[in-house]
N, C-alpha and C positions, 0 to 999 in steps of 0.2 A: 477664493474668497468664500467664506461660509457665513451663514446668518447667525449662528450661535451654536450652543451645545444643548443637547436634550437634557432636561431635568427629570421628566417623567413621561411615560407613555401608557395609555390604557385603551383597551378595545371596548367600544361602546355598542357595537353591533357586528354580528358575524352571520353572513347569509351564504347562499349557494354560490353566488357570483362575486360578491364583494365583502370586504371587511372594512369597517370604519373605526379608525382609532383617533384619539385626541392626544397630541403631544404638547407638553408644556416645555418651552425652551427659554434659555437665557441668551439674549443676543450678545454680540461682542462688546457692546457698550453697557451691558448689565441690565438691560430692560427685559422684563418677563413678558412672553407672548404665548398665545395659544394657536396651534395649527391643527385643523381637522384634515385628516388624510384618508383617502379612499384607496385601499389596497386591492389591486386586481392583478390576476396572473397576466403574464406576457401573451401576446397574440401575434398572428401573422396577418398581413394585408397583401392582396395579390392583384396585380395588373395582368389579366389573362388575355393574351392577344391571339386571335384566330383569323388569319388572313388580314383583311383591312378593318376588322372589328375588334373591339374590346368587349369581353363578356362581363356584363354588369348583372347585379341581382336587385330585384325590386321586392321589398318586404315592409310590412307594417312595423313601425317602431312605437311601442306603447308610450315611452317617455315624452315623445313629441306629438303623439296622436295622429300620425299620418304615415303613408307609405313613402319610403325613400329609395332612391336609385343609388346603389353603392357598388364598390368593388367587393369581390368576395373576401371574407375575413373570418377569423375565428381564433378561439383560445388554444394555446398549447397545453396538451394534457401532460400530467406528471410523467417524466421519463421519455417524453416524445421530443424529437428534434424539430426545429422550425421547418426544415425541409419535409419531414414526414407529415407535419401539420398541414403544410400547403397541399400535399397530395390528398390527404383525407378531406380537407375542407373543399377543395376543388371538386372532388368526386361527389360529396354530399350536396353542395350548393349549385353546381353547374352541370354535373353529369360527365365531366371531362377530367382526364388525368394529363398533367403536363409531362412531356418527355424531356423538356429542357427547362431548367430553372436558372435564373440569374438574380443574384442578390443586388438590390438597388439601394440598400441602406436601411435606415430605420428611424423611428422618432418616438418621443413620448407623446401620448395623446392629450393629456391634460396635466402638465407638470406643476401647475399651480396648486393642485390639490390631490393628484393621483399618481400611482406608481406604474401604471400600465405602459409597457414599451411594445411597439409594433415593429416587427421585422418585415421589411418591404421586399417583395419578390416580383420579378417579371416571369410569367409562365407562358411558354410557347410550345410549338409542336404538340398541340392538344389532340388527344385521342379519346373517343367515347369510352367511359368506364364508370357508369353510375354506381353510387353507394347510397343506400337509403338510410336516412337518419330521422328520428322522430321529430326533431325541432325544425326541419327544413321543408315541411309539407306546404307551407304557404309562401314559399319563395318562388318567384318566376325569373327566368333568365331573359335578359334583354341584350340584344346586340347593338352596340353603339359604334358607328363608324369612327375610326381614329380621327378623321378630319372634322368631326363634330364635338370633340372633347372640350375645346375652349368655349365654344358657344353654349354647351350644356352646363358648364361651370358658371359662366358670366350671366346666364339667364336665370340661374337658381334651380334649374332642373336637378343638378347635382349639388347638394348643399351640406354634406357631412364632411368633416375635416379630414378623416383618413382617406376618403376617396379623392378629395381635392389634392391633398399632399401626394398621394400615390400617383395620380394621373399627371400632375405637373412634373413630378420627378421623372416619370416615364417619358414625357415629351422632351425634357431636357436630355435624357439618356439617348433618345432617338436622334436628336440633333447632333450629338457628339459622335455617334457611331454610324 
């Protein structure tokens, strides 16, 4: 089932991280509607497990005006595979490289108005391998015991969607395996 067919599309803003376009569509019943769409490159989200802990990152997020506790994540560079992105992002954000990766699925972060898709991975067998990046200086690594994941979500300590989706998927995966 589709909502309709595009009548026109125009870019109204193009920035470093996002592009905003406005689409005019005609619905299947002939009604004209406007859709504002945020274009964003695909990303990876990583549940990094080291022993009985999940490696989380704490960083200030300007749009919400506070520090958030999140799973490591980042954008896929042009020509880079999701797996290579996991390796790079893990090294930049946590100082570790995973020797084993398991794909846990993926999801659209905001499908109501955005194009971003996140590839979700479980990273294990971690080994120290720091990689310095200019935009990660204010990130701190936090070890969260696996048995505190649900408590941290329900208390609101973890409150961003990708981290909640990734951690709950991981818990389900652990129960099945």
